[in-house]
C-alpha positions as CSV (number, residue, x, y, z in Angstrom):
1,M,7.7,2.6,-33.9
2,N,4.7,4.4,-35.4
3,E,3.8,8.0,-34.8
4,Q,2.4,7.1,-31.3
5,N,5.7,5.7,-30.3
6,T,4.2,2.2,-30.1
7,P,6.3,-0.7,-31.5
8,N,4.7,-2.7,-34.2
9,I,5.5,-6.2,-32.8
10,N,4.4,-9.5,-34.1
11,F,4.2,-11.3,-30.8
12,E,5.4,-14.9,-31.2
13,E,4.5,-17.5,-28.7
14,N,7.8,-19.4,-29.2
15,M,10.3,-16.7,-29.9
16,S,14.0,-17.2,-29.6
17,K,15.9,-15.6,-26.8
18,D,17.6,-13.1,-29.2
19,K,14.2,-12.1,-30.6
20,A,12.8,-11.8,-27.0
21,K,15.6,-9.6,-26.0
22,D,14.9,-7.2,-28.9
23,V,11.2,-7.2,-28.2
24,V,11.7,-6.6,-24.5
25,T,13.8,-3.6,-25.2
26,K,11.2,-2.1,-27.6
27,L,8.3,-2.8,-25.2
28,R,10.1,-1.2,-22.3
29,D,11.0,1.9,-24.3
30,A,7.4,2.2,-25.5
31,I,5.9,1.7,-22.0
32,R,8.2,4.2,-20.5
33,Y,7.2,6.7,-23.2
34,H,3.5,6.1,-22.6
35,N,4.0,6.3,-18.9
36,Y,5.5,9.7,-19.3
37,R,2.7,10.9,-21.6
38,Y,0.1,9.6,-19.2
39,Y,1.5,10.3,-15.8
40,V,3.6,13.4,-16.3
41,L,2.1,15.2,-19.3
42,N,-1.5,14.0,-18.7
43,D,-1.7,13.6,-22.5
44,P,-1.9,9.9,-23.4
45,V,-1.7,9.0,-27.1
46,I,-2.9,5.4,-26.9
47,S,-5.9,3.8,-25.2
48,D,-5.7,2.0,-21.9
49,A,-6.4,-1.2,-23.7
50,D,-3.5,-0.7,-26.0
51,Y,-1.2,0.1,-23.1
52,D,-2.4,-2.9,-21.2
53,R,-1.6,-5.1,-24.2
54,L,2.0,-3.8,-24.4
55,F,2.4,-4.3,-20.6
56,E,1.0,-7.9,-20.7
57,Q,3.2,-8.8,-23.6
58,L,6.2,-7.6,-21.6
59,K,5.2,-9.5,-18.5
60,K,4.7,-12.7,-20.6
61,I,8.2,-12.4,-22.2
62,E,9.8,-11.7,-18.9
63,S,8.0,-14.7,-17.5
64,D,9.1,-16.9,-20.4
65,F,12.7,-15.6,-20.2
66,P,13.4,-14.8,-16.5
67,E,17.0,-14.0,-17.3
68,L,15.7,-10.9,-19.2
69,K,14.0,-9.5,-16.1
70,D,15.6,-6.2,-14.9
71,P,14.9,-4.1,-11.8
72,S,14.4,-1.1,-14.0
73,S,11.7,-2.7,-16.1
74,P,8.3,-1.1,-16.0
75,T,6.9,-4.4,-14.8
76,Q,9.1,-4.1,-11.6
77,R,8.4,-0.4,-10.9
78,V,5.5,1.9,-10.0
79,A,4.9,4.1,-13.1
80,G,5.0,7.8,-13.4
81,E,5.9,10.9,-11.5
82,P,3.4,13.0,-9.6
83,L,2.0,16.1,-11.3
84,D,3.1,19.5,-10.0
85,E,-0.6,20.0,-9.0
86,F,-0.2,17.4,-6.3
87,E,1.3,18.5,-3.0
């Protein structure tokens, strides 16, 4: 991952299941990191467009490989924690 904790992934349309499993892990980790930066710290380090690209890639792979879906995946959960400023 680069300094912004975003994986450098060459998205392949017809990737193998092993490659997809590796990519899914990297994407989930990156999305969780960026969710924390955005929702908890209120200090995002990537643009919304870049975040959306990561999220859409993850959704696509999970759609292509349904066996890789997981209830804890960012695609299956609402992101973030409320800030302390919210009652």
